[in-house]
C-alpha positions as a printed Julia matrix, in Angstrom:
247×3 Matrix{Float64}:
 45.49   19.83  122.34
 48.09   20.6   125.0
 51.56   19.1   124.56
 51.29   17.22  127.84
 48.03   15.59  126.65
 49.62   13.98  123.6
 50.75   10.36  123.69
 52.2     8.34  120.81
 49.75    6.03  119.05
 50.24    2.31  119.74
 52.16    0.8   116.82
 53.6    -2.71  116.68
 56.53   -3.64  114.44
 57.12   -6.95  112.68
 59.49   -8.38  110.11
 58.26  -10.58  107.25
 60.52  -12.65  105.0
 60.2   -13.42  101.3
 62.54  -16.45  101.24
 63.33  -17.73   97.75
 65.22  -20.77   96.49
 65.22  -23.07   93.47
 63.81  -26.56   93.88
 63.79  -28.86   90.86
 64.31  -25.85   88.56
 61.28  -24.07   90.04
 61.4   -20.76   91.89
 59.87  -21.53   95.29
 58.78  -19.47   98.26
 58.71  -20.49  101.92
 55.23  -20.24  103.43
 53.89  -21.19  106.85
 50.41  -22.21  107.94
 49.26  -19.89  110.7
 48.47  -21.7   113.92
 46.52  -18.91  115.57
 44.23  -15.98  114.79
 44.06  -13.79  112.88
 43.85  -15.88  109.69
 44.34  -19.18  111.5
 44.89  -22.0   109.01
 45.86  -19.66  106.15
 49.27  -19.57  104.51
 51.51  -16.6   105.22
 55.08  -15.4   105.0
 57.35  -16.39  107.88
 58.05  -13.56  110.27
 57.15  -12.15  113.62
 57.25   -9.29  116.09
 60.47   -7.85  117.42
 61.54   -9.73  120.55
 62.08   -6.57  122.58
 62.29   -2.82  122.16
 66.07   -2.91  121.81
 66.2    -5.52  119.03
 67.42   -4.07  115.73
 65.23   -4.71  112.69
 68.0    -6.44  110.74
 68.79   -8.61  113.77
 65.12   -9.6   113.95
 65.16  -10.53  110.26
 68.27  -12.69  110.74
 66.68  -14.29  113.8
 63.5   -15.18  111.94
 65.56  -16.47  109.0
 67.61  -18.69  111.29
 64.51  -20.03  113.02
 62.8   -20.86  109.72
 65.76  -22.17  107.67
 68.62  -22.76  110.16
 70.83  -20.62  107.9
 73.64  -18.54  109.31
 73.85  -14.88  108.28
 76.91  -15.41  106.1
 75.28  -18.08  103.93
 72.32  -16.13  102.63
 71.6   -12.97  100.68
 69.35  -10.8   102.83
 68.16   -7.29  101.99
 65.41   -5.0   103.17
 62.55   -4.94  100.67
 59.98   -2.34  101.78
 57.8    -1.17  104.67
 54.08   -1.99  104.74
 51.95    0.05  107.09
 48.38    0.43  105.81
 46.12    1.04  108.79
 43.85   -1.92  108.03
 46.45   -4.51  107.07
 46.22   -6.35  110.41
 42.97   -6.78  112.38
 44.91   -6.8   115.67
 45.67   -3.1   115.37
 48.25   -0.83  113.79
 51.01   -3.24  112.78
 53.84   -2.11  110.51
 55.9    -4.74  108.71
 59.46   -4.28  107.47
 59.71   -6.94  104.77
 62.99   -8.52  103.7
 64.05  -10.53  100.67
 66.19  -13.61  101.39
 67.84  -15.84   98.78
 69.98  -18.96   99.2
 70.68  -22.12   97.19
 69.47  -25.6    98.04
 67.48  -24.76  101.15
 66.27  -27.82  103.11
 62.75  -28.89  103.95
 61.37  -26.32  106.39
 60.26  -26.9   109.96
 57.31  -24.94  111.3
 58.09  -22.33  113.96
 56.4   -21.85  117.3
 53.33  -19.99  115.98
 52.85  -22.08  112.82
 51.36  -25.53  112.33
 53.15  -26.3   109.07
 55.72  -24.91  106.65
 56.4   -25.74  103.02
 58.05  -24.6    99.81
 55.41  -23.39   97.36
 55.99  -22.54   93.68
 56.01  -18.77   93.25
 53.83  -19.04   90.15
 50.92  -20.42   92.19
 51.09  -17.43   94.55
 51.38  -14.77   91.85
 48.46  -16.29   89.94
 46.22  -16.18   93.01
 45.85  -19.96   93.1
 47.36  -19.91   96.6
 45.8   -17.32   98.92
 47.87  -15.61  101.58
 46.97  -13.9   104.85
 47.27  -10.16  105.52
 48.78   -8.26  102.56
 51.41  -10.92  102.01
 50.57  -11.5    98.35
 51.49   -7.87   97.66
 54.73   -8.31   99.59
 55.54  -11.44   97.58
 54.75   -9.65   94.31
 57.07   -6.81   95.26
 59.8    -9.22   96.32
 59.67  -11.2    93.08
 59.79   -8.05   90.99
 62.79   -6.85   93.03
 64.57  -10.15   92.32
 63.67  -10.08   88.63
 64.94   -6.54   88.19
 68.14   -7.1    90.15
 68.98  -10.11   87.98
 69.26   -7.68   85.08
 71.69   -5.26   86.67
 73.41   -7.11   89.52
 75.06  -10.44   90.31
 72.09  -11.54   92.45
 71.62  -14.69   90.34
 74.74  -16.21   91.9
 73.01  -16.1    95.31
 70.72  -18.89   94.02
 73.76  -21.06   93.15
 76.21  -22.99   95.23
 79.83  -21.92   95.53
 80.58  -23.65   92.2
 78.12  -23.77   89.31
 77.89  -24.22   85.56
 76.59  -21.64   83.11
 73.67  -23.99   82.46
 72.78  -23.86   86.16
 73.07  -20.06   86.11
 70.75  -19.96   83.1
 68.31  -22.12   85.04
 68.19  -19.4    87.71
 67.36  -16.69   85.18
 64.68  -18.82   83.55
 63.07  -19.72   86.88
 63.05  -16.17   88.26
 62.05  -14.46   85.02
 59.57  -17.22   84.15
 60.74  -17.57   80.56
 63.01  -19.82   78.49
 66.26  -18.37   77.17
 68.32  -19.26   74.15
 71.35  -21.19   75.46
 73.93  -19.87   73.01
 72.69  -16.3    73.37
 72.77  -16.54   77.17
 76.3   -18.0    77.17
 77.52  -15.18   74.94
 75.94  -12.45   77.06
 77.2   -13.86   80.37
 80.75  -14.15   79.06
 80.6   -10.54   77.87
 79.95   -9.23   81.4
 83.36   -8.63   82.92
 83.78   -9.87   86.49
 80.33  -11.48   86.72
 81.56  -15.07   86.92
 85.08  -16.49   86.82
 86.33  -20.0    85.94
 86.91  -22.26   88.94
 90.26  -23.65   87.83
 90.04  -26.89   85.88
 86.94  -28.14   87.69
 84.17  -29.66   85.61
 80.79  -31.21   86.36
 79.06  -33.93   84.39
 75.35  -33.2    83.96
 74.2   -36.01   81.69
 76.26  -34.92   78.69
 79.85  -33.92   78.33
 81.56  -32.36   81.37
 80.72  -28.66   81.83
 83.17  -26.07   83.15
 82.58  -24.82   86.68
 82.46  -21.16   87.66
 82.21  -19.12   90.84
 80.84  -15.64   91.53
 83.2   -12.93   90.31
 84.25   -9.72   92.07
 81.77   -7.41   90.32
 78.29   -7.03   91.8
 77.05   -4.64   89.09
 76.57   -6.09   85.6
 77.81   -4.12   82.62
 76.47   -4.6    80.09
 73.3    -5.64   81.92
 71.37   -8.82   81.12
 68.07   -7.3    80.06
 64.94   -9.33   80.75
 63.29  -10.38   77.48
 59.89   -8.94   76.68
 57.25  -11.72   76.62
 56.65  -12.76   73.02
 53.14  -13.11   71.66
 53.86  -14.47   68.2
 56.07  -17.11   66.7
 57.94  -14.4    64.79
 58.68  -12.54   68.03
 60.05  -15.75   69.54
 62.44  -16.24   66.65
 63.64  -12.64   66.87
 64.32  -12.95   70.62
 66.6   -15.94   70.1
 68.87  -14.15   67.63
C-alpha cells in the first residue's frame, strides 16, 4: 500500500465512570438506564463521548462527573482506571473507553443525564454477583474498579475519600468492611490504624455521639502511603480461621 493511500481507521473515544460511595453502610455504584440504542433499557456506567476533538480526557471525566453528581473537581477523588478497546465491545463501531474511578462521601440521589432515562445507586455486590446485568463490557470495568479500590485501601489513604472531613475510627472501619466485603475485629482495626503514622490525625477535642459514648473525631493525615499497610484479610472458611483472624 502506498503511503498516500493510507488513512487512519475511524476510532471514537469515550470516558466511563465507576462512581463509588457508601449508603447505609453499603458500597454502592452509580448506574444509569440507557435511553437509546445500543442496549436501550439496560443499566450501564455513566459516561459519554468527548465533546470535541480538543477536549482533554481528564476534563471529559470531570465534566461527566459533574453532570451525573453535581460534584466539583476538588470534592472528589478521581483517577484513571484503565483503557478498554476490544474491537467488539460496542456494536456502533470501534469505540475505546478510558475508564475512571471516582470516590466521594455522602453523594446525593442521582439525576439522569440527557441520554439516560433513569439513574440510581446500586449495591456493588449485586453487580459483581451478576444479579444486575450491565451493557457493553461495563461489568468488567466495575470489577476492575472495585479491585483497584480494595487494593489501594491496603496501601494508601484512599479510605478517607469515602469519609467526610471529620470522621470516627468506627466510620473508617465501616469503609474498609464495605469495600472489602468482610467484617473486621474492632479492637484489632483500631490498633492497626493507630500504628500507621500520618494516616489519620485527631481533630482537636471534637467528638461525635453515635448511640453510645462520644467517639473522638479524626481527619485525613498528611501521608497518602500507609506503612505498615493494612492488609486485606483472607476470607475464612472455618470457625477456627475466623478466630485466628481476630487475634
